C-alpha positions, -999 to +999 in steps of 0.1 A: +616-020-038+581-016-019+573+017-016+560+035+015+517+047+015+518+080+035+486+078+060+473+111+063+447+109+091+421+136+089+401+124+122+407+157+138+396+177+107+371+159+084+362+135+112+353+161+136+332+177+109+306+149+116+274+164+132+276+158+167+313+148+167+329+181+177+361+179+202+377+204+224+413+212+218+424+191+248+403+159+233+423+166+201+456+165+219+447+132+233+438+116+201+469+131+185+492+117+212+477+083+201+479+086+166+512+092+170+519+059+186+499+043+160+523+056+136+504+083+115+527+101+091+503+131+088+478+144+114+454+170+099+450+189+131+422+210+120+409+243+102+423+269+125+403+296+106+373+282+117+372+288+151+392+300+182+395+263+196+401+251+162+433+273+158+441+264+197+438+228+188+462+228+158+485+248+180+484+228+210+492+195+189+520+215+170+539+221+203+536+185+215+536+159+185+572+155+173+571+127+150+542+133+127+535+159+099+510+183+119+488+197+087+463+227+086+435+233+062+431+265+046+407+279+018+428+296-010+423+328+009+452+350+021+439+354+057+430+314+057+467+306+046+483+332+072+460+319+103+468+283+092+506+293+091+505+310+124+489+278+141+514+258+129+542+277+140+556+254+168+554+224+146+586+204+141+569+191+107+543+216+094+521+213+066+496+236+051+470+222+028+450+247+007+420+234-015+399+250-043+366+236-057+373+229-097+340+211-107+315+228-130+290+221-102+311+240-077+321+270-101+283+275-109+266+273-079+292+279-053+321+301-067+303+316-097+337+319-113+351+309-148+380+285-152+405+311-158+396+328-125+400+295-106+435+290-123+446+324-114+433+319-076+452+284-076+485+301-088+483+327-063+472+309-033+497+280-039+527+306-043+517+324-014+514+295+008+550+282-004+562+312+006+555+306+042+559+269+043+580+243+024+554+216+025+523+222+007+493+202-002+469+213-027+434+195-031+412+205-062+378+202-044+356+177-062+380+164-082+361+134-094+334+156-111+357+180-127+363+178-163+398+159-171+415+187-190+407+214-165+418+190-136+451+183-152+457+223-159+448+229-122+471+201-110+501+214-131+498+251-121+498+240-084+528+218-085+548+246-107+539+271-080+553+246-050+525+221-040+544+190-030+514+167-027+483+168-048+455+157-033+427+141-056+392+142-033+359+122-041+343+151-020+308+136-024+316+098-025+304+096-060+331+074-075+338+037-078+369+020-079+376+015-118+368+051-124+394+060-095+417+038-109+413+054-144+416+089-130+448+085-111+466+066-141+453+096-163+467+121-141+502+104-141+501+105-181+486+140-187+502+159-160+539+171-172+554+178-138+536+152-116+569+135-105+575+163-085+546+156-061+530+129-043+498+119-055+470+115-027+436+105-024+407+115-004+375+095-004+340+100+013+315+068+017+282+081+004+281+050-017+299+026+005+331+024-016+354+048+003+379+021+012+378+003-020+383+034-038+409+045-019+427+009-024+422+013-062+439+047-062+468+028-046+469+003-071+471+031-097+501+048-078+486+072-052+512+069-025+493+091+003+458+082+017+435+104+035+413+083+062+400+086+095+397+064+127+366+043+124+358+058+092+339+091+107+335+122+087+308+143+072+278+126+061+285+087+058+320+093+067+355+088+054+375+059+042+386+041+075+423+039+082+419+008+097+403-010+069+430+006+043+461-004+066+449-039+075+439-043+035+475-036+026+490-056+052+466-088+047+466-090+010+502-088+002+497-107-030+478-078-045+497-048-027+532-063-029+547-031-041+537-009-006+537-009+028+528+015+057+544+024+087+514+023+111+518+002+144+487-019+139+487-035+174+475+002+184+445+001+161+420-012+186+431+013+214+429+041+189+393+031+178+381+031+214+394+064+221+380+082+193+349+065+198+345+075+237+356+114+230+334+118+199+303+099+214+302+079+181+297+040+190+314+018+164+291-006+149+293-042+160+296-053+125+321-030+116+356-043+101+387-046+121+375-027+150+339-038+155+331-059+186+320-088+161+350-086+138+366-116+156+338-135+172+321-166+163+288-181+169+278-205+145+290-240+155+306-248+123+326-219+122+334-222+158+346-261+157+368-249+126+384-220+143+392-242+175+410-266+149+427-236+129+420-201+133+427-191+095+398-211+085+373-184+096+398-154+103+422-137+077+435-112+103+453-126+135+433-104+162+468-099+183+476-077+151+451-049+155+456-051+196+430-077+204+438-103+226+422-130+206+393-142+189+361-151+209+337-179+207+304-164+214+281-188+228+243-187+218+216-208+201+240-213+171+270-228+189+281-265+191+290-290+214+331-281+208+326-245+217+308-254+247+331-278+261+361-257+256+346-230+275+335-254+300+371-265+305+386-232+304+359-224+335+376-254+353+349-279+351+357-316+343+326-333+332+317-367+317+300-371+283+266-381+299+266-347+318+279-326+292+248-340+269+225-331+298+242-294+298+243-292+260+203-297+259+198-268+286+223-245+268+205-250+238+172-242+254+189-212+269+203-199+238+165-198+223+158-173+252+190-151+254+209-137+224+243-145+240+255-169+269+280-155+290+302-176+317+278-169+346+253-185+324+273-215+321+282-217+356+245-215+367+236-242+341+260-267+359+250-258+392+215-262+383+223-295+365+240-307+396+211-299+421+187-317+397+211-348+399+196-350+434+160-353+420+134-345+446+113-321+437+112-304+399+093-278+382+074-290+355+056-260+345+040-228+357+012-205+347+006-174+366-022-146+360-015-111+375-021-075+370-028-041+389-064-048+394-065-084+399-054-109+425-024-129+415-030-164+407-004-195+400-009-230+386+021-251+396+032-286+382+057-305+402+073-338+397+084-356+425+093-394+426+082-397+391+047-385+396+034-351+387+014-331+411-008-300+402-021-272+427-035-233+424-033-207+446-035-170+451-012-145+467+000-110+475+023-111+443+029-139+415+060-154+433+040-156+466+013-173+449+036-197+433+054-206+466+018-211+484+007-236+456+041-253+462+033-256+498-003-272+490+018-300+470+047-309+496+022-307+525+048-288+547+048-259+571+073-236+553+083-203+562+101-179+540+128-159+559+146-141+532+145-139+493+169-120+471+169-114+435+200-103+412+210-103+376+241-126+372+244-119+335+245-089+312+219-075+290+184-070+287+176-108+287+202-114+316+195-147+339+182-136+374+195-155+402+173-162+432+185-170+466+161-179+490+159-189+527+132-211+540+126-225+579+109-259+579+102-270+616+132-253+636+159-256+607+168-232+580+175-241+545+191-220+516+181-225+480+194-209+446+178-209+413+185-190+379+165-184+349+160-154+322+122-158+340+123-143+374+093-163+383+108-195+371+143-187+391+121-179+422+104-214+420+137-232+415+154-216+442+123-224+466+122-258+453+161-262+459+157-250+494+127-279+500+150-306+484+176-300+510+150-300+536+138-337+528 
């Protein structure tokens, strides 16, 4: 039978210890409600003795969360353990998590204590905590750099005194998957009473291997994993909950003997909430929850995904709470993605028109990082207007500055001939319009000029709308481009073409 991997979420404790990620007790409660919806087995709600608000956070979560185990952290000190226990009083399922450094580096520089003293502290603290709470988790801090014989003795003592979970922390993210596998295996083989406790793993990401190390521990027999939402945590962060859970779910060929109870459709919602409340943005290339995780721009990839999603996606976006994969349009995109999106926008275009739009689409892709729906609509409208021919911009060169009079040199095509004119003006747009007036030979009065961004980002397309008067009639023209001057000229020409 498959065994359950207990998901121990420490976003509200270790995650909050990331510099700048401080949360209020009410913000912690909001995240805790979402973690409960996510199906997290254990919520480490905080380090109660750290501050009054940390105590309040654990206490308020203990009063409101009923399904998940609520855990509070404490050092192996009576006062810490008492305060942790007090904060957990309202909890339906309380757990006290105690920790004690065991590596020679920590013993020498932090504690200045001998191994036998550490054994005595571990024995006494575990027994004291067990008298207060039935569910005790013990962590030998910096376990990876602890001499194994000493580590085995400490673990045996903690279990003997009542610890129900033994957590193995890679406190400084020093380890690698094979070493973790070896250590967990050795713990099972060398701690006589290990069968009386659940073996847990807690990995940091200092060398970028927190998730890989955690999964290696699961393969070696660990049945609890410490993790955080979005992988936030001290220094380089902790193992990401979403990555661990989805690796176990996706690679059933490897993790056939284990499962989690996480409601994976809640992953994206939880990720966004934690990001919003901590102020830590999720990197776009972050696995599972990054904005680019299910987006495709390459034409080759887009074509394949249109035909069969699994060609380039190993996870169904819906499984993590995303509506679906997205074909991002940009300079790498191909015809199939463009055609698909144009159809979704309601355009029915023949092959010739699609080819003309595709050419302009590629030109726009060289100017913009991403092409949005409004860009496509503008391209189609622009191409439709050009079908009528008339005056068409060939090129423009503008000279302007704070201490010179703006000057424009314009080339316009009309009836297969190219005309050029030069003019100055009150501004670069005015100079362009005066040059165009010289070419068309009409008396044109500009009634109105409006500019707005029709797409997002610094490279957004600008939409210019102009109203002109030729004779006693008014005409409205529109033009769009990532270049405001070009958009202004296109709008002016569009209006002039309507006047012809």
